[in-house]
C-alpha positions in Angstrom: 25.2 -41.7 -18.4 29.0 -41.8 -17.3 30.0 -42.8 -13.7 33.0 -40.9 -12.1 35.5 -43.0 -10.4 38.5 -40.7 -8.5 37.4 -37.7 -8.1 38.9 -36.0 -4.9 37.5 -33.2 -2.7 40.1 -31.2 -1.6 40.4 -29.1 1.9 40.3 -25.4 1.5 42.9 -22.9 2.9 42.3 -21.9 6.5 42.5 -18.1 5.8 38.7 -18.3 3.6 37.3 -20.8 5.9 38.2 -19.0 9.1 35.8 -16.2 8.2 32.0 -16.1 9.4 29.7 -17.5 7.0 27.6 -14.3 7.5 30.6 -12.3 5.8 30.0 -14.2 2.6 27.8 -13.0 0.3 25.2 -15.8 -0.8 23.2 -14.0 -3.3 24.2 -16.1 -6.3 22.1 -19.0 -4.6 19.3 -17.1 -5.9 20.2 -16.1 -8.7 18.5 -18.7 -11.5 21.3 -17.5 -13.8 24.5 -18.5 -11.7 26.8 -20.8 -13.3 26.7 -23.1 -10.7 23.6 -24.5 -9.4 23.0 -26.7 -6.2 20.6 -28.6 -4.6 20.8 -31.0 -1.9 18.2 -33.8 0.3 19.3 -34.6 3.9 18.6 -38.3 5.0 19.4 -39.9 8.8 19.7 -43.3 8.8 20.9 -45.0 12.3 24.3 -42.9 13.0 24.7 -41.6 10.0 23.9 -38.5 8.1 23.5 -38.9 4.1 23.6 -35.7 2.2 22.7 -36.6 -1.4 23.3 -34.0 -3.6 23.2 -32.3 -7.3 25.2 -29.8 -9.0 24.7 -28.2 -12.1 27.4 -26.8 -14.1 27.7 -24.6 -17.2 27.7 -26.2 -20.9 30.7 -27.3 -22.4 32.6 -27.6 -19.0 33.2 -30.9 -16.5 33.6 -31.6 -13.0 37.4 -31.5 -13.8 37.4 -27.4 -14.0 36.3 -27.2 -10.6 37.8 -28.0 -6.8 35.3 -29.1 -4.6 36.1 -28.8 -1.0 33.8 -29.3 2.0 34.1 -28.3 6.0 31.8 -27.6 9.1 31.1 -24.6 11.1 29.1 -24.2 14.6 26.6 -21.8 13.2 27.0 -18.7 10.8 28.6 -16.7 12.7 31.5 -18.5 14.3 34.7 -18.6 12.7 35.9 -21.9 14.3 36.1 -24.8 12.2 34.5 -28.0 13.3 35.8 -30.5 11.1 37.2 -30.4 7.1 36.8 -33.7 5.6 38.5 -34.8 2.4 36.7 -38.1 0.6 35.9 -39.4 -2.9 33.1 -39.7 -4.4 31.9 -43.1 -4.3 31.6 -44.4 -7.8 28.6 -46.8 -7.3 27.2 -43.6 -6.3 27.9 -40.2 -8.1 27.0 -40.5 -11.6 27.4 -37.8 -14.2 24.7 -36.9 -16.8 26.0 -33.5 -17.9 25.5 -30.8 -17.1 24.7 -32.5 -13.5 26.4 -34.5 -11.3 24.7 -36.7 -8.5 26.2 -37.7 -5.6 26.4 -38.2 -1.9 28.2 -37.1 1.2 28.2 -39.5 4.2 29.4 -38.3 7.6 28.8 -39.3 11.4 25.5 -38.0 12.9 27.8 -36.3 15.5 27.6 -33.2 13.4 23.9 -32.3 13.7 23.3 -28.9 14.7 26.2 -27.5 12.8 26.6 -26.2 9.2 27.7 -28.0 6.3 29.7 -26.3 3.3 30.2 -27.1 0.2 32.9 -24.4 -2.0 33.1 -25.3 -5.5 36.3 -23.3 -7.2 36.2 -23.0 -10.7 40.5 -23.8 -11.3 40.4 -21.6 -14.4 39.1 -17.5 -12.6 39.5 -18.9 -9.3 36.2 -17.8 -8.5 34.5 -19.8 -5.6 30.9 -20.5 -4.5 29.6 -21.3 -1.5 26.7 -23.7 -0.5 25.5 -23.8 2.8 23.4 -27.1 4.4 22.1 -26.6 7.9 22.5 -29.8 9.9 19.7 -29.1 12.5 18.3 -31.9 14.7 15.1 -32.1 16.8 13.1 -29.5 14.7 9.8 -29.8 13.5 9.2 -30.1 9.5 12.8 -31.3 9.2 13.2 -33.1 5.9 16.2 -35.7 7.5 13.9 -38.4 8.5 12.0 -38.9 5.3 13.9 -39.8 2.5 11.5 -39.2 -0.8 12.4 -40.8 -4.3 11.7 -40.0 -7.7 10.6 -42.6 -10.3 14.2 -43.0 -10.9 15.0 -43.7 -7.2 17.0 -40.8 -6.9 16.2 -38.4 -3.8 13.7 -35.4 -4.8 15.7 -32.0 -4.1 12.7 -29.3 -4.3 9.6 -29.2 -1.9 7.3 -29.4 -4.9 6.5 -32.2 -7.2 4.1 -32.4 -10.4 0.9 -34.2 -9.8 1.8 -36.7 -12.6 5.3 -37.7 -10.7 5.4 -41.6 -9.5 7.2 -41.1 -6.0 8.1 -43.4 -3.7 9.5 -43.7 0.2 12.7 -45.6 1.4 11.2 -46.3 5.1 11.4 -49.0 7.8 8.6 -47.4 9.7 4.9 -46.7 8.3 4.4 -43.1 6.8 1.3 -41.1 7.2 0.3 -38.3 4.3 -2.0 -35.8 5.8 -3.4 -33.7 2.3 -4.9 -30.2 2.7 -6.4 -27.9 0.1 -6.4 -25.2 2.0 -5.5 -21.9 -0.1 -2.9 -20.1 1.5 -2.7 -15.9 2.0 0.1 -14.1 -0.2 2.7 -11.9 1.5 1.9 -8.2 1.9 3.0 -5.2 2.0 6.7 -3.7 3.5 5.4 -1.2 5.2 2.1 -2.8 6.5 3.6 -2.9 10.3 1.0 -5.4 11.5 0.4 -8.0 8.0 0.3 -11.6 9.4 0.2 -14.2 6.6 1.4 -17.2 8.3 -1.8 -19.1 8.7 -1.7 -22.9 9.0 -4.2 -25.1 8.2 -6.8 -26.2 11.2 -8.0 -29.4 10.3 -6.6 -31.6 7.3 -9.0 -32.9 4.2 -7.9 -36.8 4.3 -5.0 -39.1 5.1 -3.8 -42.6 3.7 -0.9 -44.5 4.9 2.2 -44.8 2.6 4.3 -48.0 2.2 8.0 -48.3 2.0 9.2 -48.0 -2.0 5.8 -48.9 -3.1 5.3 -46.0 -5.7 2.3 -43.8 -5.3 1.3 -40.2 -6.4 -0.4 -37.3 -4.9 -3.0 -36.9 -7.4 -4.3 -33.7 -6.0 -3.0 -29.8 -6.3 -2.1 -28.8 -2.7 -0.3 -29.5 0.5 1.0 -32.5 1.8 2.6 -33.4 5.1 4.7 -36.9 5.4 5.8 -38.4 8.6 6.4 -41.3 10.6 3.0 -42.9 12.3 2.6 -41.0 15.6 5.9 -39.1 15.4 5.4 -35.4 14.7 9.0 -34.7 14.8 9.7 -36.1 11.5 7.0 -34.1 9.4 8.2 -32.6 6.2 5.8 -30.7 3.8 5.8 -31.0 0.1 3.5 -29.3 -2.5 1.8 -31.0 -5.3 1.1 -28.6 -8.2 0.8 -28.8 -12.0 3.1 -30.5 -14.3 4.3 -27.0 -15.9 4.9 -25.5 -12.1 7.1 -23.4 -11.2 5.9 -21.9 -14.6 1.9 -20.5 -14.7 -0.1 -21.1 -17.9 -3.9 -20.9 -17.2 -5.7 -17.8 -16.6 -6.7 -19.0 -13.0 -2.8 -19.1 -12.4 -1.9 -16.0 -13.6 -4.7 -13.9 -11.9 -3.7 -14.2 -8.5 -0.3 -13.5 -8.9 -0.8 -10.2 -10.6 -2.5 -8.8 -6.8 1.3 -7.4 -6.5 1.1 -4.8 -9.3 -2.5 -3.7 -9.6 -4.4 -1.2 -7.7 -7.2 -2.9 -5.7 -10.0 -1.5 -8.3 -8.0 -3.0 -11.3 -7.7 -6.3 -9.3 -11.5 -6.8 -9.0 -12.1 -6.7 -12.5 -9.5 -9.3 -13.3 -11.1 -12.0 -10.4 -13.5 -13.0 -13.1 -11.0 -14.9 -14.5 -11.6 -13.7 -18.3 -8.7 -13.4 -20.2 -10.4 -10.1 -21.8 -11.0 -8.2 -18.8 -7.2 -8.9 -17.5 -6.0 -7.8 -21.5 -7.8 -4.5 -21.1 -6.4 -3.7 -17.2 -3.2 -4.3 -18.9 -4.0 -1.8 -21.6 -5.3 0.5 -19.3 -1.8 0.4 -17.8 0.9 0.4 -21.0 -1.4 1.8 -23.5 0.4 -0.6 -25.7 -0.5 -4.2 -26.5 3.1 -4.9 -27.3 3.9 -3.3 -23.6 1.0 -5.5 -21.9 3.1 -8.5 -23.6 6.3 -7.3 -22.2 4.9 -6.4 -18.6 3.6 -9.9 -18.4 6.3 -11.6 -19.8 9.0 -10.1 -17.3 6.6 -10.3 -14.4 6.1 -13.8 -14.5 9.5 -14.5 -15.3 10.2 -13.7 -11.6 7.0 -15.5 -10.7 8.6 -18.4 -12.2 11.8 -18.1 -10.2 10.3 -17.1 -7.2 8.6 -20.5 -7.2 11.3 -22.5 -7.9 13.9 -21.0 -5.4 10.8 -20.6 -2.3 8.0 -23.2 -2.2 7.5 -24.1 0.6 3.9 -25.0 2.4 2.9 -22.8 -0.3 3.4 -21.4 -3.4 6.9 -19.4 -3.9 5.4 -16.1 -5.0 3.3 -16.0 -2.2 6.3 -16.1 0.7 7.7 -12.9 2.0 11.0 -13.9 0.2 9.1 -14.7 -3.4 7.3 -11.2 -2.8 10.5 -9.6 -2.4 12.3 -11.4 -4.8 9.4 -10.7 -7.5 9.1 -7.2 -7.2 12.6 -5.9 -6.4 14.5 -8.7 -8.2 17.1 -10.5 -7.4 19.3 -9.3 -4.3 22.9 -7.9 -5.1 24.0 -9.4 -1.4 22.8 -12.2 0.8 23.9 -12.5 4.4 22.8 -15.4 6.1 22.7 -16.2 9.7 21.8 -18.5 12.2 17.7 -17.3 12.3 17.7 -14.6 9.3 18.3 -13.2 6.4 19.5 -9.7 5.0 19.1 -8.7 1.9 20.7 -5.3 0.1 19.9 -3.8 -3.1 22.9 -1.6 -3.9 21.4 1.9 -5.4 22.7 5.2 -6.5 24.7 7.0 -3.6 21.8 9.4 -2.7 19.1 7.0 -2.5 21.2 4.6 -0.3 21.0 0.8 -0.3 18.0 -0.9 0.6 17.5 -3.9 3.2 15.2 -6.2 4.1 15.8 -8.6 7.3 13.7 -11.9 7.4 13.6 -13.8 10.3 13.5 -17.9 10.4 10.3 -19.1 11.7 9.1 -22.5 11.1 5.7 -22.6 9.8 4.9 -26.2 7.7 8.8 -25.8 7.0 12.0 -25.5 8.6 13.4 -22.7 5.8 10.2 -20.4 6.1 11.4 -17.0 6.8 9.4 -13.6 7.7 9.9 -10.2 6.8 10.8 -7.9 8.9 8.1 -4.7 8.4 8.3 -1.2 8.8 6.5 1.9 7.9 9.8 3.3 6.3 9.0 0.9 3.4 6.3 2.2 2.0 7.6 4.5 -0.3 10.3 2.2 -1.8 7.2 -0.1 -2.1 5.3 2.4 -4.0 7.7 3.2 -6.2 9.1 -0.1 -7.1 5.3 -1.0 -8.2 4.9 2.1 -10.1 8.5 1.5 -12.1 7.2 -2.0 -13.1 3.9 -0.4 -14.4 6.0 2.3 -16.6 8.2 -0.9 -17.3 11.4 1.2 -15.9 12.4 -2.0 -13.5 15.5 -3.4 -13.5 
């Protein structure tokens, strides 16, 4: 482990940050192959806000190959800059275990209800990567209030953990965990205008108290809601899954995501959860054992990415963004707004570009987005599924 001592965050040029964030293409944030990966966790303590973050660089590159900058915006649509803040990485809190760098950004809580942006510039090729952190207060299922730590005593960056992971919580308040084993529904086709998959638990199966800094594990798979006792405004959601999640391995896990690309009749056949039945259905589609294997590998690579990117109170593949990502692939353009995201898939000129709009909605998570469905998507929906079955997808 190497500790970094004197890395500065530089201010960026006004001409760049004067643009609204909604004008930037953020699609690389949803690309698991992007050279730069960025994760964060926010925690409010007294009058300060701590943003723990992790930057993952390409192999054989170091932080000295990049320039890191920060600035604040009032919203995604606003061009004004609230504040820019250069700082030195704290040598006691910044650690490098290449290819990852972990550190913490501390600012006054007066910046709450603004957007903090990290800009990471490759000094050699000039390419820039922007990572937005919405700093929202007074919002249910806001993760600011509960600092969840891994067994290594570093903040938990993801929305899911393993039932084998040992965790702890750093809090001066009593924390209550509510557990639900409810099976949440998957997303519905984009052309089904009245589809609604936003059901939430009407009750929890159990609850228990968690003492500060006392190690614990979530022994059962499912949804856990953590909050300060008698203070639901501090609630945050986290899922406990298998140690190999976001991947799926067992037949019981593999069957359910297949619903997106199978007919009703085909899907009923594999609900027996027998591998032989799944193999037979795949063979009836591809007419080849090798093509069946190829189809499953491609499909579950996308399912794995959807789980990694979009898991919230339910598995990532079940969310609307996870569903679109699985079927249509990585978006070419992502525009972010205060209450929505617009994904664009660039297609041949005669077809016209395909756009999906997602509206932000707090459903056991402050980062849940619901697809705006429309009948005009029906043809695109069935075409992309057919191409996937014929292995003509991109």
